[in-house]
N, C-alpha and C positions, 0 to 999 in steps of 0.2 A: 503494500499499498504506501502509496505517496505519502512522504514527511509533513507536507501541509494538510493534508487530509485525516494524519493521524491527531494533528493536535486541534484538527476539527471535531474530532471525537468524543475530548475530553470535556468541549462545549455543553454535549446533552446531559453530562451529572450535574453541571451546575443548573442548566434549564429545568430538570429535574426539579429543585425548590424551588421553583416560579411556577410550577403546574405548565409548562409549556413544553407541549412534544418536540424532539427533532430528529430528524430523520437525513442521514449524509449521504449521497449519491456519488457514485465513481461518474467518470466522464462518459461511459457508454450507457447510463442510466441502472448501474446495479445497487441494489441495497448494500451500503458497506456498515452502516450500524443504524438501531432504531433505540432509544430512551426509553425508562419504564414511564414517563409521561405518553410517551406515542404508543407506547404497547396498551394503554387503558383505554387510549381516545381509539385505535384501532380494533380492539381487539385481538389482535394478533401479536406473536410472542416472537422476539427477537431471533431464536433458533429456527420458524418457522419461514423465516423473509428475508435475512440477512445472506446475500450471495443472488438472490434472486432479482429479475427487472422486476422496476417499479409499476411499470405501465400494467404489468399481468397483475398484481398483487394490488394497486388501490387506483385503479386509471378513472374507475367510475363510483367509486365509493369516497375518496378525498381529492380529485382533480376535474369531478364533474363533467368527466369524457374527454378532457381537452387536454393534452400535456403541456403546461407552461413550462418546463424545463427546457425543451427546445428554442420557446422566446428569448429564453435568458440564454442559454449557449449560443445561440445561431446570432440573434439582435445583438447582444452586446450589455443588453440592457444591465443594471445594475442590480436591482430589486422587481419583484413581481410581486404584488400585495391583491387578493381574492377575497372576496367574501363569499362562503359555502354553505349553503342550506342543505342538510343530509337527512336522509331517513333510515331511521335505525331499530329493528323490529324489536329490539330489549328495551329502549329506553323512548321511542319515539321520534319525531325531528328535533334534529340539533344544530346549532350555527354554528360555526367554525371562520374563525379567520388563518388566513394561511399568506406566509410571505415566504418564499423563492428568492435566494442568491447565490450567483455563482462565485466559486473559488479560483482565487489563480495563485499562480506559485511566486516563489521571489523577482523569477524571471517575467511574469506576468502573463503565463500560460494558463489558459483555461485546464483545469483537472478534474472541476467535480461540483457539485451542488450542494448545499442546505436548505431543507424545507423546513421553517417552525409553522405549530399551528397551537393556536388556541380554543377552546372551548367554551363561548360564553352563553352558552344556553341557558343556564341558568338565571344569569344576570338580564337577559331578554326576557325571560318569562316573568321575572320580578318585575320591571318597569311595565310590562302591562297590567300586572295585579295593584300598580302604586296608588293609592290613594291620597289625596294632599293631607289630611289630619290623621292618618295613621301611624298610632307613635310606636306600634311594632315595628312596622315596616322602616321607619326612619331609625330605630334600634338598628335595623339588621343593614342599613346603608352605611349609616355613621362606622359599622366595623368592616366593610370592604376595604379591599386594596386596592381601592380606585378611586379618583377624587369624584365627590357626588356634590352638587350644588343645585338648589331651584330658586326661582325668582316669580313673582308675583305677575301678575297683567304689568302693571306699572314698572316692573324692572326691578324691585325691591329684592334681594338676597332673602329668603324666608328659611334656608336651609342650609349647612354648608357642614360636611363632615370633616374626619379625623384626617382623613388622606387627602383630601382638599387643602387643609392646614399646612399640612406638611409639604405638600407639590409647590403652594405658592409662598406660604411663610407666613401667611397674613391669619393671625388668631380669630379664632368665630364670634370674639363679642364684639371685634372690629367691623364685623361683616356683616353681621345679623340686621335688618330693618333698615339695610342704607341703599341706595342706590348703586348700582352695578359702576357705574361712571365715575362717582366720586373715590372709589375703593382701587379700581383698576385700572391702567392706562387706555387709553382711547380705544387704541387698534384691538386690545384682548377684548372689549366691551362688545367693541363692530364686529369682530370674528364669531366670537364663540357665545355671546347673550342675546343678539341680537335675534330675537324670536320672531319676526314678522311671516318669515316664510315655514319654519318647524311649526308653530302653534297653530295652525291653520288646521295641519293634518296631523294627528298624533301618532301616525302610523306611518311618516316620512317621515322619518329622523334624517339631521343634515349632520354630516362627518364631515371633519377638516382637519389638516395639519398647520399647525402654524407655531408660534413662540409667546410666550408670557414672559413679562419682568419682575420679579419676583419682591414682594416688601424691602426684601433686601438688598435688589438691585441684579441679583444675577438674572440671566436670559438662558432662558430652559424650552427646548423643543417638549412639543406636547402634542396628543389628540385629543382633539374631541369632538363629541357625539352631542347635538341639542335635540330633544324632541318635546311638543305639545303637552301640557297634563288637561285632562279633562276629569268635571267632577261626574257624580252618579247620572245627572240630569244630561251630558254629552259636552257642558258649554266647558269653553276651555279657561281653566282658572290659573294657568301660568305654564313656565315650562323646566323642562330638568337637563341639567347639561353635568354629561360624565369627561372626565380630565384626565389621560393618564400621563404619566412623564415619561418619555420619551428617551432618556438623557443614556438612560445601560442601552438603549437599542444606538443611540448616538456613539458610545463610547468603542461597542464592539466593531461597530463599522470603520470607527478611528481605528482601532488597533489593526483590523484585517484589511483594510485599505488605503490607511495611512492616509488618510481623509479628514484635514482637519478644516474647520468654521469658524464664523466668528463664535458660537459657542462656547469655543475654547478660550474665548478671551472674558476674560473674568475684571471688575476693578468697576467704582461708581465715583473716584476721586475724577476733579476737571479733566486733569491731564490724559487721563485713560477714557474717559465721554467723549474727548474732543477725537482723540486717536479713534474709537468706534466710528464717528462722524467720515474721518476723513478716508479710512481705509478702503473701504469699499468705492469708492471715488475713484480711488487711485488703484485698485486693483481693477477696475474696469480699463483701463486705460494701458498704452504701451509705454508709458514711461521707464525708463532707467530709475532705480530706487536706490539708497541708503540709507537703512537702518543703525541708529546709533544708541548706545546704551551702556550701563553696567554689567557686567557678566552675570549672568543668570537671571536676566529680566524678560527673556522671552523672545529675542531676537529670531532666533532659530523657527518658533512656531509663528512669529506674523508671516514670517517669508513663505512659509508652507499655507497660511492662510489668503493672502495675498494669489499667490499662483493658485489656489484651489477653487478661487473666486472671480479667476481672469477667464479670458474666454482660450487661453490656451490647457486648460485645469484636463484635457483628454491627452494632452501631451506629456512628456518625462519633465519632472524636477530635475537638476542632478546638482549636489552639492558639492564644493570644494571648499577644504576648510586650507587656507594657505597658510598655517602657521604648525598642520600636522605633519609636513613634507618638508625633505632637505631640496635646498634651493637646486642641486644639481639633477634632482626629479620630479620638480614642479614642471617645469616648462612642458616635458613629454608627457606629461599626468595632463598637463590643463589642452595642450592642443595636439598632443599625437605624436607619432613619428613614422618615419618609411623605412622601409624595407632597405636594411644595410646601412641605416644612420648611426650606428654607433654596435661595438661587436655585442653578437646576441641579438641584433634587431634582424630576425629571420623573417619578418612579414611586417607587413603595413598594421598598424595598431589607431584608430580613430582615440582623441583625446578626449576630455570632459565636455569641451564646448558643440564637437561634433555628434558627442553622443545628446547633447541636449537640443538639437537641432529642432526649429519649430515649438519648442517648449521654454523652461524658462532655468536657468543656470544661476545659484546663489552661490556669491563669493564670501565664505566665512570667515572673520579676521584678515581684511582686505588689508590691515594697516601694516599685517607680517608679509605680505609681497614683495619679493626683491626689486630693488630699481631697476635691474638688468631686466625683468620681466614688465613694467608697468609701462616700458613704450609697447611692447607687441599686446600688453590688452588695451590701450589708448587707440591703437588703428583697428582690433575687432570692433569696439565701441565708433570709431570714425567710417569705418568703411565696411564693417560686418563681414571680415573676411580676413585669414592669417595664415601664414607657412607652416604646416606639420615640421619638425625636425628631422633634417638632411631631406625635405625636400623642396624640388625647384617650382613646384606649384600650388599655388593659392587654393584654400577650401571656403568656400564661401559658407555662411550659416545664418540663420533666422533665431534668433535666441533673444529673449527679455534678460536684463541681469537686474538683476538684486544683490547687494554687497551688506557687509555688516561690518562693524567694528566698533570694542568697548574703550579705545586709545584715543579716540577723537581725532579725524582726520585734519581737521583744523590745522591741530596743533602738531602734528606729526608734519604736515607742509611748512610752517613755520620756521620747525627745526630742522629743515632739510632732507628729509625721510620721507617723503613722499610726494611726487612732480604734482604739482598746481594744477596742470592742464587736466592731468588724469582725475583730481580730485572735483573739479568742477564738472566734467564729463560725468561723474560717477553722483554726484549732487544734484542730480534735475529734481527728485524728490526724497526729500528727507524724512523720515520719521524719527522721534527722539523719544525711546522708552526709558522710564524714570527708575530711579533705585525703590526698590518699597520701603526705604525708610523714611520718602519723600511721598508716599502716599499710604502715610499709617493707618488711615483710615479705612482701607481694604484689607488690612489681615484677618478680622475675622471675616468677613467673604471667604477670603483665598481660603483660610483655615476650613471653612464648611466645603468648600468645592472641592478640595482635595482631597481630603474626609470619606467623599461620598463618592468620590472616583475611584480612590485606593481599597473602600471596602466592598466597593463594585466587582475590583478585579481580583482581590484576594480573597471573596465571598466571606468578608469579615462583618460583624454585626457591632463593633462599638458606634454605642449612641450619648454618649455625652464625654464634656472632658472637664475635668473639675476645674472649680475657681483659680486654686493653687497655680492649677498647669498650666489653665489658659492667664494668668498674672505673667508668668514665666514668658510664653510666646509673645503676648500683645505688647512687652516691655523689652526686648532684644532687637538689638541695631540690624543684623540680618548682612552679613557683608558682602553674603553670596545670593539674596535677594529671593528671588521665587524659588528658584532652584533647591535653594539652600533650607526654605522651609519646608518643601515638600519631602527632602531628604528627612529632617529632621520628624514631621509625621507620620513616614513611611517606618522610620526608627521606631517611634511609638506604637503604632500596630502589632508591630512585631513582639515586641515586648507584652502590650497588653493582654491579658488573656480573657479581661471580663467583657463590661460594658463602654467601660467609664476610663478613661484615657487618664493619670495621676500625675504629677511630677515627678515619682520615681520614675516612670516611663520614658522620661526626655532622657537624650543621649549626656551622658557624663560629662562630656566636653563643653556641652552648653551649661549644664548646673555649676561647674566650676569655675567657668572663663566667662560670665555673661558678660556682654556689654548693654547697658540699659540706655533708654531711650531717655533725655533729660527734658525733652519739650524744646530742646535751642536748636545751634546747628552740631554741637559736639558731642557724643555719647560719654557716657562717665561710666566707667569700671568699677566692681565691690572694692577692691583696693583703693582707688580715687575718690570714691560716695561719701562727700561730706553728710552727717550726720550732727543735727543739729540737737542739742542739748537746751538750750537757754531759750531758743525759739520756740519750744514745740506748744509753750502753753498759747504764743501769738498766733501761729499757724493753725491752730485748733479753733480759735473763735474765729478765724480769716474763713475756715470753713464753715462753719459754725452760719456767718453771719451772709456767706455767697448762699448757701441754702435754702436761707430764710428768705433773700429776695427773689430766686431763683423758684420759690415754691417747689421747693425739694425735687428737683428735676436735676437729675445726677449728668445728664448730660450736658443741660445748658451750663449749671454750674463748673464740669469740668471745664469746659469751654471758656467761660470766664476768668477760671485760675491759670488758665494755663497747659493746663495737663489734661492726658487722657480719661477715661469714665475709671478704667481699672486702677490705675496710681491714686485714683479721689476714690474708689470703693477701698484701697489697701488703708489707707491715710484713715478714712473714715472708721476701721474697723479695730487701729492701732489706737484711735481716742474713745473709743466707743460713745461714736457721734451716733445716734440714733433720732430717729423723725418721729 
């Protein structure tokens, strides 16, 4: 069996926990594996179907008599999603959602297919029986693993279950009784809560895929289904909407196809919001882009997002790390060489630029490119052609160039370490990624996003971070930026065996050599941290005064005092200040 297909087989066990059936098919449509959920859904055991052709086993039962596998494999579509109504003599009619996606190996060769099935028959029946004032059914809806909310005819939210709270981050108390337009962004209300079409016919639910900005500023992909609700007299009394978080599906797609989208960018800091606004515009153009920012801020991720949002998304993205190769190999690696160019060159070899033809080339750490090669790169930018090493014929390429540096190319130009003319050619559109210490308000949001992503990947169920551990994380300086934060959280997940990450689960190096944020331009280490003795009483009184002035709103008080909320909480605990 192909190595790629072996890795996909492991997904069946993971999806068993989500009650999702998974069938893995080979290139010639033989069944390679079927997980336990799929066995229960089909009534067929793995031992009876593995090795057989799927169209002989499931064509009429699960495929509606039509094989969409061929559409996936021959037409090159990434996914095919379909709704199937099947008839089962044991339990009656069943409603199935089926998603088929092709599997490609590292060389982008088609090697098989993965099919995912979800049985939502029980939920469909529940929707048919629901009554607007039925407390028992509301209790059931509140415990479903899908977000459910209802609105009245005026658009006021009348029900908001626990999973809807988890998906949107809005507490139920903030939502109930209020117009959805005052709670959710306009685009979310327009796409999901507008019931003018769906309330007219209770049997015509409207299904759509969109995204929502949560209360804490995260943008997540969701699938929503809207339908009208009628009372016993048949009058429309409101509408019901279900929402499913597609983040896990998105992350699976991201890992298997290395497709990164705007959902992978997280932040509500003004600098990040400006970035979110400009990146789609830049991506749609053909402009050369320079991405600058400290190490670990996500320059590589932004380059991938730009490529995948551009008109070249279906063409290759080729990365070159200019700092990772010796100078004497870098030229042949970037531009290729001709047969006989040097000892051992027994055949022509294309370089990275030629491999990226019609696509995008990402030149990471461009500041480390030797001066001897900068002139050759300049010609590629100007003429879109170059001479491979040892060749007398030019090679023309059509590539978009994205470059990145953590050194500041303008400074390198002033130090005569980087060509000024090349800098201006690369700097057509510039993106500046801020250091994490410059957007500290995003740290809680990043912690939540990274933990969710890591938990989905590792199949762990960490639900909380203790206040003490959160205090350490929020007050650290993060010289390694987002990458360091992700490494710290991954370490904590490995060590933590329960549902709560505590201080003891954080890396020892972080606990012993912390660098704290002091609220100004500089960091303060443990050794240099000033301990006030005589001023404690004054500080306690100042904090209490500001709390009273701000109505005991900790967020406003912290901002007024020039500290973050965790520092304020720690000082209130130290001085035993209670409201």
